[in-house]
C-alpha positions in Angstrom: -16.9 -9.2 26.8 -16.7 -12.6 26.1 -14.5 -14.0 23.2 -17.1 -16.3 21.8 -19.1 -13.2 20.3 -20.9 -15.1 17.6 -22.4 -17.7 20.1 -23.7 -14.6 22.3 -25.2 -13.1 19.4 -27.3 -16.4 18.9 -28.3 -16.5 22.5 -29.5 -13.0 22.4 -27.0 -11.9 25.2 -24.6 -9.9 22.8 -22.6 -7.2 24.6 -22.2 -3.9 22.6 -20.0 -0.8 22.9 -21.8 1.8 21.0 -19.5 4.5 20.3 -21.5 6.0 17.1 -23.7 8.6 18.8 -23.2 11.1 16.0 -25.2 9.0 13.8 -28.0 8.2 16.1 -28.5 8.2 19.9 -30.9 5.9 21.6 -34.3 7.3 22.8 -34.4 8.2 26.6 -37.2 7.0 28.9 -38.6 10.6 29.5 -38.9 11.2 25.7 -40.6 7.9 25.2 -43.0 8.7 28.0 -44.0 12.2 26.4 -44.5 10.6 23.1 -46.7 7.9 24.4 -48.8 10.3 26.6 -49.2 12.9 23.9 -50.2 10.0 21.3 -52.7 8.3 23.7 -54.2 11.5 25.3 -54.8 13.7 22.3 -56.8 12.1 19.6 -57.7 15.3 17.5 -56.1 16.8 14.6 -54.5 20.2 15.9 -55.9 21.9 12.8 -59.6 20.5 13.7 -62.0 23.2 15.1 -63.7 20.6 17.6 -62.9 20.0 21.1 -60.2 17.2 20.6 -58.6 19.4 17.9 -58.6 22.6 20.0 -57.0 20.5 23.0 -54.3 18.9 20.6 -53.4 22.4 19.1 -53.1 24.0 22.8 -50.7 21.1 23.7 -48.8 21.8 20.5 -48.7 25.4 21.0 -47.5 24.6 24.5 -44.6 22.4 23.4 -43.7 25.1 20.5 -43.3 27.9 23.1 -41.1 25.7 25.3 -38.8 24.6 22.4 -38.7 28.4 21.4 -37.6 29.3 24.9 -35.0 26.5 25.0 -33.6 27.7 21.6 -33.8 31.4 22.3 -36.1 31.8 19.5 -39.7 33.0 18.9 -42.5 30.3 18.6 -43.3 31.8 15.0 -39.9 31.1 13.8 -40.1 27.4 14.4 -40.9 25.0 11.4 -41.4 21.3 12.2 -39.9 18.9 9.8 -39.1 15.3 9.6 -35.4 15.9 10.5 -32.3 17.7 9.7 -32.2 16.5 6.0 -35.5 18.0 5.2 -34.6 21.2 7.2 -31.4 21.6 5.5 -33.0 21.1 2.1 -35.8 23.8 2.9 -33.3 26.2 4.3 -31.0 25.9 1.2 -33.6 25.4 -1.4 -36.1 27.8 -0.1 -33.6 30.7 0.1 -32.5 30.1 -3.3 -35.8 30.1 -4.8 -37.1 33.1 -2.8 -34.3 35.4 -3.2 -32.9 34.6 -6.6 -33.8 37.9 -8.0 -31.0 39.6 -5.9 -28.6 36.6 -6.9 -27.7 33.0 -7.4 -24.3 32.9 -5.6 -24.0 30.4 -2.7 -21.2 29.6 -0.4 -20.4 26.5 1.6 -17.6 24.1 2.7 -16.4 20.8 2.3 -17.2 19.9 5.9 -20.9 19.9 5.3 -23.3 17.1 5.6 -24.5 15.4 2.5 -28.1 17.0 3.3 -26.3 20.3 2.7 -23.8 19.5 -0.2 -26.7 17.6 -1.9 -29.3 20.4 -2.5 -26.3 22.8 -3.2 -25.2 20.6 -6.1 -28.8 20.3 -7.2 -29.0 24.3 -7.5 -25.7 24.3 -9.1 -27.3 22.0 -11.8 -30.2 24.8 -12.0 -27.9 27.6 -12.8 -26.6 28.7 -9.3 -23.0 29.4 -8.8 -21.4 27.7 -5.9 -18.1 28.5 -3.9 -16.5 26.2 -1.3 -14.6 28.3 1.4 -11.2 26.9 2.4 -10.5 25.1 5.7 -7.8 25.9 8.0 -5.5 23.1 9.5 -7.5 23.5 12.7 -10.8 22.5 10.9 -12.2 26.1 11.2 -13.5 28.0 8.3 -10.8 30.5 6.7 -12.5 33.9 7.4 -10.3 35.7 5.2 -11.2 33.5 2.2 -14.7 33.7 3.1 -14.4 37.5 2.9 -13.0 37.3 -0.5 -15.6 35.0 -1.8 -18.6 37.1 -0.6 -20.3 39.2 -3.4 -23.3 41.5 -3.7 -25.0 38.6 -5.4 -24.5 36.2 -2.7 -27.7 35.1 -1.2 -26.6 32.1 1.2 -23.8 31.0 3.3 -24.3 27.5 4.8 -21.8 26.4 7.4 -22.2 23.9 10.2 -21.8 24.9 13.9 -20.1 21.4 14.5 -19.4 19.2 11.5 -20.5 15.7 11.8 -17.2 14.0 10.9 -14.1 16.0 12.6 -16.2 17.7 15.3 -14.5 21.2 14.4 -16.6 24.1 16.1 -16.9 27.2 13.9 -16.8 30.8 14.9 -20.4 31.3 14.1 -20.5 35.1 15.3 -17.6 36.1 13.3 -19.1 34.3 10.0 -22.3 36.1 10.6 -20.6 39.6 11.0 -19.1 39.0 7.4 -22.4 37.6 6.1 -24.2 40.5 7.1 -21.8 42.9 5.2 -23.8 41.9 2.1 -27.3 43.4 1.4 -29.4 40.2 0.7 -27.1 37.4 2.1 -28.5 35.0 4.7 -26.5 32.6 7.1 -27.8 29.1 7.5 -26.2 27.1 10.1 -26.6 23.3 10.6 -26.5 22.8 14.4 -27.6 19.2 14.3 -24.3 18.3 16.3 -24.2 21.2 18.3 -27.7 21.5 20.0 -28.0 19.8 23.2 -24.2 19.4 23.4 -22.5 22.7 23.4 -24.2 26.2 24.0 -25.9 27.4 20.9 -27.4 30.7 20.5 -29.8 31.7 17.5 -29.0 35.3 17.7 -26.4 35.5 15.2 -27.9 33.1 12.5 -30.8 33.5 10.0 -31.8 30.0 9.9 -31.0 26.9 12.0 -31.2 23.1 11.6 -31.6 20.6 14.3 -32.9 16.9 14.5 -34.4 15.0 17.4 -32.5 11.6 17.0 -29.2 13.1 17.6 -30.2 14.4 21.1 -31.9 11.2 22.5 -35.2 11.7 20.7 -37.2 10.1 18.1 -36.3 9.8 14.5 -38.8 11.6 12.3 -38.9 14.9 14.0 -36.7 18.1 13.5 -37.0 21.8 13.2 -35.8 24.7 11.1 -35.7 27.8 12.9 -36.2 30.9 10.6 -36.0 34.6 11.4 -39.4 36.0 11.0 -38.8 38.4 8.2 -37.1 35.8 6.0 -39.4 34.1 3.3 -38.9 30.5 2.0 -40.3 28.9 -0.9 -41.8 25.6 0.5 -40.7 21.9 -0.4 -43.7 20.6 0.4 -47.3 22.3 -0.4 -50.7 21.1 0.5 -52.8 22.7 3.1 -52.8 24.1 6.7 -50.2 23.1 9.2 -48.4 25.0 12.1 -46.6 27.2 9.3 -47.0 28.2 5.8 -43.7 27.1 4.9 -44.3 23.3 5.5 -47.7 21.6 4.9 -48.9 18.6 6.5 -50.8 17.3 9.6 -48.8 18.4 12.7 -47.3 15.4 14.3 -48.2 16.3 17.8 -46.6 13.4 19.7 -43.3 13.9 17.8 -43.2 17.5 18.5 -43.8 16.8 22.3 -41.2 14.3 22.0 -38.7 16.9 20.6 -39.6 19.2 23.5 -38.8 16.5 25.9 -35.5 15.7 24.3 -34.5 19.2 24.3 -35.2 19.9 27.7 -33.4 16.6 28.7 -30.2 17.4 26.9 -30.1 21.4 27.6 -31.0 21.0 31.0 -27.8 18.5 31.6 -25.6 20.5 29.1 -22.6 21.2 31.6 -22.9 17.8 33.4 -22.9 15.7 30.0 -20.1 17.9 28.5 -18.0 17.1 31.2 -18.6 13.5 31.3 -18.0 13.2 27.7 -14.8 15.4 27.5 -13.3 13.2 30.3 -13.8 10.1 28.2 -12.5 11.9 25.1 -9.3 12.9 26.8 -8.9 9.3 27.9 -8.9 8.4 24.2 -6.7 11.1 23.1 -3.9 10.4 25.6 -3.8 6.7 24.7 -4.1 7.2 21.0 -1.6 10.1 20.5 1.1 7.6 21.7 0.8 5.5 18.5 2.8 7.1 15.7 0.5 5.5 13.1 -2.6 7.3 14.4 -3.2 10.9 13.4 -6.0 12.5 15.4 -7.9 15.0 13.1 -10.4 16.5 15.6 -9.0 19.6 16.9 -8.2 19.8 20.6 -10.9 22.7 20.9 -13.3 20.6 19.0 -16.5 19.1 20.2 -15.5 16.4 22.8 -18.3 14.1 21.4 -16.3 13.4 18.1 -13.0 12.0 17.8 -11.8 11.5 14.3 -8.8 9.5 13.5 -6.8 8.6 10.4 -4.8 5.3 10.6 -1.8 5.0 8.3 -1.7 1.8 6.3 -5.0 0.6 7.7 -8.1 -0.3 5.8 -10.7 1.3 7.9 -13.7 -0.3 6.5 -12.3 -3.8 7.1 -11.4 -2.5 10.8 -14.8 -1.2 11.2 -16.1 -4.6 10.5 -13.8 -6.4 12.6 -14.5 -4.3 15.4 -18.1 -4.9 14.9 -17.6 -8.8 15.1 -16.0 -7.9 18.7 -19.2 -5.9 19.7 -17.7 -2.4 19.0 -19.6 0.0 17.1 -17.8 2.9 15.3 -18.1 4.9 12.0 -15.6 5.5 9.2 -17.4 8.7 8.0 -20.7 10.0 8.5 -23.5 7.6 8.2 -24.6 9.3 5.0 -21.4 9.1 3.1 -20.6 6.4 0.5 -18.0 3.7 1.6 -14.6 3.5 -0.2 -14.6 7.5 -0.9 -12.3 10.1 0.8 -13.6 11.9 3.9 -14.2 15.4 2.4 -13.8 17.2 5.9 -10.4 15.4 6.5 -9.3 16.2 3.1 -10.3 19.8 3.4 -8.2 20.1 6.4 -5.3 17.8 6.0 -5.0 18.1 1.9 -3.8 14.6 2.4 -5.8 11.9 0.4 -4.2 8.9 2.1 -5.2 10.3 5.6 -8.7 11.1 4.2 -9.2 7.6 2.8 -8.4 5.9 6.1 -10.5 7.6 8.7 -12.3 6.4 11.8 -14.9 8.4 13.7 -15.5 7.6 17.4 -18.7 9.5 18.9 -19.4 9.7 22.5 -22.3 10.2 25.1 -22.7 11.0 28.6 -23.6 7.2 28.8 -20.1 6.1 27.7 -18.3 4.5 30.5 -14.5 4.4 31.2 -14.8 0.4 31.0 -16.0 0.9 27.7 -13.3 3.1 26.6 -10.7 0.9 28.1 -12.4 -2.3 26.3 -12.4 -0.5 23.0 -8.6 0.6 23.3 -7.6 -3.0 24.3 -9.4 -4.3 21.2 -8.6 -1.6 18.9 -5.0 -1.2 19.4 -4.4 -5.1 19.1 -6.6 -5.1 15.8 -4.3 -2.2 14.2 -1.0 -4.2 15.1 -1.5 -6.6 12.3 
C-alpha cells in the first residue's frame, strides 16, 4: 500500500484491507447471478394464480426446499424476513406475546446483539421479567447459573451460537437440555455469526436466526427457523405470504440469492474454516507477544473473529487512524454506540478499562497472508505512540 493514501483515494485507486467481515460481507458473483436471473426471469407475484405467478411460486418453493435441506430443517419451518434484526425481534416478541399465559420470564445474556437485547428491553418495559445469565472467563454461558435462573414461568431463553464481538461458541446442546426441563420454555438461537462458518444443527433449538449479508449474500434477506408446533404473534400483519407469521409479498429474487449464499458457504465450510483459522493463528501469535494487548476471543472460539483489548489506547482514534491507512476494523459490533463499554468483554472480564478499549478484527477466506502482514506492520507501529 502506498503512503500517499489520500492522493490514492482521490485518484480512485485506494487500496483497502477489509477486516470487518462480521459486520458485512461482499456479495459473491454466484449470488449476484442467481439474484439477477430470478429478478429477470420471474415477473409474477408468487401469490398470484396466473401462469407467471405459478411459475414464480414454484421457483420459490424450490429455493425454500433447498434452504431447508441445507439447514436440516423442514420447509414449513422457514420464515423469510428482511434480516437478522427482524428475525430476532419476531422470535422474541412473538414468543413473549403468544405464551405470556404461561409466564413472562425471559433469560438472555450480555453477549447478545442489540437486536436481541433491544426487544428484550422493550418487553421489560411492558412488564416482562428479564434475567441475564453469567458468562464464564472463557466466554461461555455459566450453565449452573442458567440452571438456577430457569423457572416454571420462564418462556424464553435467547443465546447466540457465536456472539458478534468476542466470537465465543456456546454449548448449544447443553443449554437446550436445560431449557427443556421447563414445561413452556423455548430456546432461541441467534446463529447469524455461525451459519456458513461452523457446523450448525437446528435439531436442539426451537428458533434460529440467520442473515444473508453475513454469508456473501445480499442485504435485506434473512430467515427465522421455527419448529412447526410453535406459535408466534406476528410483527407484520396484512395478507397472504409464504407463512402466516410474516405478511408481505414474497421477495423471490432475494430468497433465491439466500439459497445461493447458503449453498456457497456451506459447500465450502471446511475449506473456508481452515483458511480463516490459519490467518487467525498468524494474528494471535504475533499479537500475544505484546504485553499491552489482551486477546479476548477464546482459543476455541470462532476463528472468524479476533477481539482485542488495548491497554492505554483510544481504540476509536486507532480505528480512524487505521482507516486512513486503508485498514478497516471495528471497535465493537456495528450496531453498538461509540464510546461505550463492550458488554460482551465486560461480561467476560469484569474489567471496565479493557471493555472500553476493544478492537474487533473479523476475517474471511478471502483474507490473505499479505493483508495480515500489512495489518500487523501498521497496527503495531500505530500503538507504539
